[in-house]
Each structure stands twice: as structure tokens, then as C-alpha cells.
N, C-alpha and C positions, 0 to 999 in steps of 0.2 A: 643197412636197410635200403631196399630198392627205391629209386626215385624216378621222376618223370618230369621233363620240362613243362612249366606251367602253360605255355602257349600250345604245346602239343596236347596237353590235357584238355584244354578248352576246345581244340579242333576236333577231337574224337568223341566229345560228349554225346552228341545226338546219335551217332552211329552205334555207340555202345549201349546207350539207354534203350534204343529201339530193339537191338538184338536181345537184350535181357527181357524186355517186355514180350517179345515173340515167344520166348521160351516158357513164359508163364501164362500165356493167353488161354482163357477158358473156352470150352466148347460152346458153340452158339446156344442161346436159350431155345426153349421148346418152340415157341411161335415162330422165331426166326428160322427154324429148321425147315419150315415149309416154303421159305423164300430164299433160294440160292442166290448168291451174289453175282452181279454182273457190273462191270466197270466201264465208264465212258471216258474217252480222251477229251471230250468237250465239256463245257459248263452245263449244257442242256442234255437231257436224255430223251430218246425217242422210244416209244413202244406202240405196239399195234394190238388193239383188242379186236378179236375176230369172233363173230357169232355165226356159227355154221348152221346147216340144215341137214335134214335126213331125207331129201327128195330122192326118188328113184329115177333112173334113166328110162326114157320112152323110146321104143324102137322106131326106126324110120325106114323108108323104102330104099333099097340099095340103089346107089347112083344119084340119090337126091341129097339136098343140103341137110346137114345135121341140125340138131337143136342148139340154138344159141344160148349160152349161159353168161349172164352179166356178172362181172366181179364187183360186187357192191356191198359186201357184208363186212368190210373191214373199216376200222376207224383208227387212223394213226394220230397220235398225240405227241407233242413236244413241249417240255417245260423245264425250267431250272429247278432242281430239287432244293428243299430247305437246307440251309448251311449252318453247321454247328462248329463252334470253336471254343475250347476250354483250355485254360492255361494256368500255370503256377509260376511263382517267382522263386527260383532255387536259392536266391540270395537270402530268403527268409529262413532257410534251414541252417541250423547252427553248424552242422558238419561242413557246409559249403564255406563258411567263413574260416573254419579251422583248416580246411584243405587248401582252398585257392587263396584265401586271404593271408595265409601264413607262409607263403612261399619264401624260402630263404633268399639270401642275397644272390645266390647263383641262379635264381629263377626256376627252381625245381620243387616239386611236391612229393610227398610220400605216395608210392604206388599203392600201398595198403589202404591209406586213407582215401585215395582217389577211388579205389574199387568199392569201398563202403559207401562213398557218396553217390556213385553211379547206381548202386543197388537201391539206395534210398530214393533217388529221383525216379528210377524205374517203377518203384512201388507207387509213388505219387501219380505218375503218368497212367499207370494201370487204373487208378481210381477215376481219372478223367475219361478214359476209354469206357469204363463201366457206366458212367453217367450217360454217354452218348448211346451205348448199347441198349440201355433201358428205354431211351426214347424210341429206338427202332423197334424194340419189342412192343412198346405201346402202339406204335404205328400199325404193326401187324394185328394187334388186338382190335384196333379201330376198323381196319379193313374187314376183319372177320365179323364184327358186330354191327357196324353202321355203314361201312363202305365209304366213309369220309375221313381223310387224314386232316386233323385240325392243326393249324399253325398259329403262332402267337399274334401275327399281324392281321389275322382274319381271312387271309387268302387261302381258304381251305381247298383241299383237293378232293373233289367228289367224283367217285368212279361210277356213279349212276347205276347202282345195283337195282335190279327189278324189284318191284314191290312184293312179288310172290316169293322172293328169297328171304324176306324178313317177316315172320309170322308170330303173332302173339296169341298163345294158347292160355295165358294166365287167367283170363276172365271167363273163357268158355269151357276149357278142359284142362285145368291144372293137374299136375302129377300127384299132388298130395290128396287128391280125391280118387279113391279106389275104383270109382265107376269109369274113370278115364284110362285110355289105353296108350301108354308111351310107345308101344311098338308101331301103332298106326301113325304116330307122329314121325318116328324115325323113317318109316316107309315113305311118308309124304316128302320128307327132305331128300331122300335118295332118289325118288322119282323126279323131283324138280331138277336135281343135278344131272340126272341121266337125260331127261327130255329137253330142258331148257339150256343146260350147260353142255349138252352133247358129249358128256363123258361116257366112256365105255367101261368104267370101273365096275368091278363086281364086289370089291371090298372098299369100305369107307372108313374114315376116321371121325369120331365124335369127341369133342372136347366139352366136358360138362363143368359148369360152375359148381361151387361147393354145395349149395342148397339143392340144386337140381340133381346132383348125384345122390344125395341123401334121400330125396323124394322118390327117385327111381328105385333105389334099393329097398325102400319100404312100401312100394306100390304093390297092391295085391296081385294084379295081373302079371307083373314082373316076377313076383315070387312064385306064382302058380306055374308059369311057363318054365321057369328054371332051366333055361337053355344057355346060360352064361358059361361059355366054354373057356377053359383056361388057355391063354396064349402067353408066349414068352417074348422078351425083347429080341431074342435071336430071330423071331419070326417077322419082326417089323422091318419096314423100309429103312434104309440106312440112316438118312438124316435124323429121323425121329429116334432111332435106336441109340444114336450117339449123343443126343441132346440131353439137357439137364433140366430138372425142376418139375417134370411131369410124372404121373403115376399111371401105369397100365392096369386096368381092372378086369379085362377079359374081352370076350367077343360074343355078340348076340346076333340073331337072325331076325330080320324084319322083312317079310315078304320074300323076295328072291335075293335080298341083299345081306351081306355080312358086314358087321360094324364093330370096329375096335373101339372100346370105351376108354377114354383117358380123362383124368382130372389134372388141372393145372392151378394149384393153390398159391402160386407166386404173387407177390405184391410189389408195388412201387410206393415211394413216399413223396408226397407233395411238399412244397417249401414250408407250408404251415405245420408240417409234422403229421398230417393226416395220412394214414396208410390205406391204400385201395387195391383191390385185386385187379389183375389185368383182364380176367374174364369175369363178367358180372355173375354174381352168385346164382341168379335165376336163369341164366342163358345156357343154351346148348348150341354148339357150332358143328356143322357137318361139312366135310370136304372129301374128295376122293383120296384114296390112300396115296396115290402119286399125283401131285398137284402141278399146276402150270402157273406159278406165281414167281415173282422176282424181287430181290432187294437191289434196286438200281442205284449206282453211285456216279455222280458227276465229278468232274475234276474240280480242284479247289485252288484258289490263288495262293502263290507262295513266292517269297524272295529267296533265291538260291545263290549260294556262294558269295554272299555279301553284295550282290548286284543291286542297283537301285531300281531296276525295272522289274516289276512283278511278272511272273509267268504262271502257268497252271500246271498242276501235277495230278496224275491219275492215281487212284487208290481208294479203298474203302476208308482207311485212316491214314492221314499224312501227318508226320511228326516233324517238328522243327524247334530250333532254339534261337533266341534273339537277345542281344545285349543292348539294353536301352541306356545310353550314356546319360541322358537327361535325368532319368529316374534312378540311375545307378542300380539297375536290376538285371539279372540274367533270367530270362523267361523261357520256359519250355511249354510248347502248346501241342494240342491235338486238334486237327481239323477234319471234318467229314461232311459230305453233302449227299445224303441218301434218302430214298423214299421207297416204301413198300408198294409194289405194283401188282395187282391181281390181273394178270394177263387174261386168264380165263375167268372173268368176273362172275359169270353165271354158274360157276362151280362152287359156290359158297351158299350154304343155307343156314340161317340163324333163327332159332325159335326161343321165345321167352315162355317158360313152362310153369312159373310160379308168380304170384302177386308180390 
């Protein structure tokens, strides 16, 4: 039977676990697909929100001074993103004690048992990453629905979405009343993104909550118009096409705009066991088909190669292991410091369409 020196086994733990995790990593969730990843070498991230105009140039007399344009439409922000760290104690796994704890007198362990142990730890690490991924998915949902990323300590990140980007039609023109026109609401949203968000998109993405989708499909004006054209995932923008969890329901026209209709019935679970949808059942979110949003990651603190002085490491997810001699545990952790950033913040329109 093949064997491996126990010290060498401990040394290659992290490298092997991460390699196996990367082979199993799932495709980004649907909301995350609108926020491509950018990574920073520093703890803080910087981003710039720019609100443009559509002013026209004015002619001037030849030989005279031109028209001065002040650069004052940008707002640069810098902050340290929220930090997440989840870990497990591998020493709590029975296979760990069988593999590492049973090294023979020559200080070697079974290569077969070691491979099984690494596979088991990688599965546990994957669950830790999934927990953090759900938090990032929730951040994206918050940006889309309220514009505020909520943090545990109350230091929320408010992206100052314009009031006109969040409209409540539930009291005045709910979709479950056939007298109301959902197409007019879609056109309102696209017009806001075009005029206030300065988007040049001709095709938009709408993400509908569960009840909102049902109300739309049963609305008399929607049924009479009957212009829901079949579209296919192969027609979609690549990040959304390759994402998971969402369903594509077709394409409609509202004014001069084409809108792809998606539903996203995915849920998350709170610590008390309550299950909630990422997208409120009564909400509809509209964004351009090609968005200008980012999932920004700052560096995280890490002790490398047994050194006593912590350093920082760049990456969306940073993996490590640590032997705590006082607690007699071998811990594996996943660290991440990310935040969803709507760079083009005015290119999001949210409407509540039902009570």
C-alpha cells in the first residue's frame, strides 16, 4: 500500500484541498452574473460613480476660445468592504483521526486514506464558500431592490439611488387589476434607465418576483397583446446564459424597448430556519442587458508560511489552514471581503406591482 510521510501530508493539505475545490466550483448564481469580479491588492476598494449628461456641443466662432466644460459629474468613493471568515476544525472528522492520528512508527500515513480525507475536507470547505456566496447573492438582491447593502454592525452601505428609480405601483395600479397596463410600467422603467442612467441599451432584462410573474401572465392587457416572443438562452448575454437558478420566460416589447423576462425563485435560509426569496414576490427589477456593476473584493489578512507577522492576500476567496496547539485542532478557513457595487447606479429600476 502506498504511503506518505505525515509531515509532508500536513504540508500539502491546503494546496490539495483548494485544487479539489476549484474543480467542483459551481457557476456564479444569477444575480451575481450581473456583477463581474474585480480584485484589489489593498484592504480598501475604490470605485467611481459617474452620472453623465446628454448635452450637445454649441458652435463657436473660429479663432475664438472654445466652450469650457467642467469635470464635476463623478464621485469617487473608498471604503473597506465587509469581511467574512468561515472555518471548520478538521480534527472533528473521524477520518482525520484515522489518517493523521494513526501514523505508524515510521511517521507515514496511507496515501489512499489521505486522498479520502482531502476529498472530505474539500467538501466541507465547499459548504463554507457556498455560505459566503449566498451572502454576496443577497448583497446583489439588496442593490437591485433598495440600493442599500446591510451589514451586521449597522454600518450599511447606501448607494443613494434616486427616488425615481424605486416606484410603488401596488396601491395605484397593481397588476392583478386588468384595468392596469404592465407594458406602461415596463416602458416607464426603461425610460428612466435610458434618460437618468444614460444607458444606450435597446434590450433590457426584467427579473420578476413569483407573484409579480403570475399577475403579469394573468393580466388581460398582457394576454390580449400576446407579443411574448420566444427567446433562447443562446440569445442571452454570456454571464446570464451561463448562470444558474433563473428561468427565461420570453421577450416582450414596451414602447421602443425589448425586454427579456426572467424569474428567479431561489431562496436563502435564515438562522431561525425561515426561508425567504432573494427577490421579493411582488417586485420587478429592470436593468440593461449589458450592465455596469461590479463585485469588488479587497485583500484579506493572512499568516503565510508559519510567519508570525500577518500580511494581506488578494483574491475573491482566500483559503488557509492553521494548527491551534492550545485547542489541539487543525482548522481550515475561507476568507473573503467583497461588496456588490452598482457603478452605474441609475441603471437600475425597481417597481412593486402588488400589495
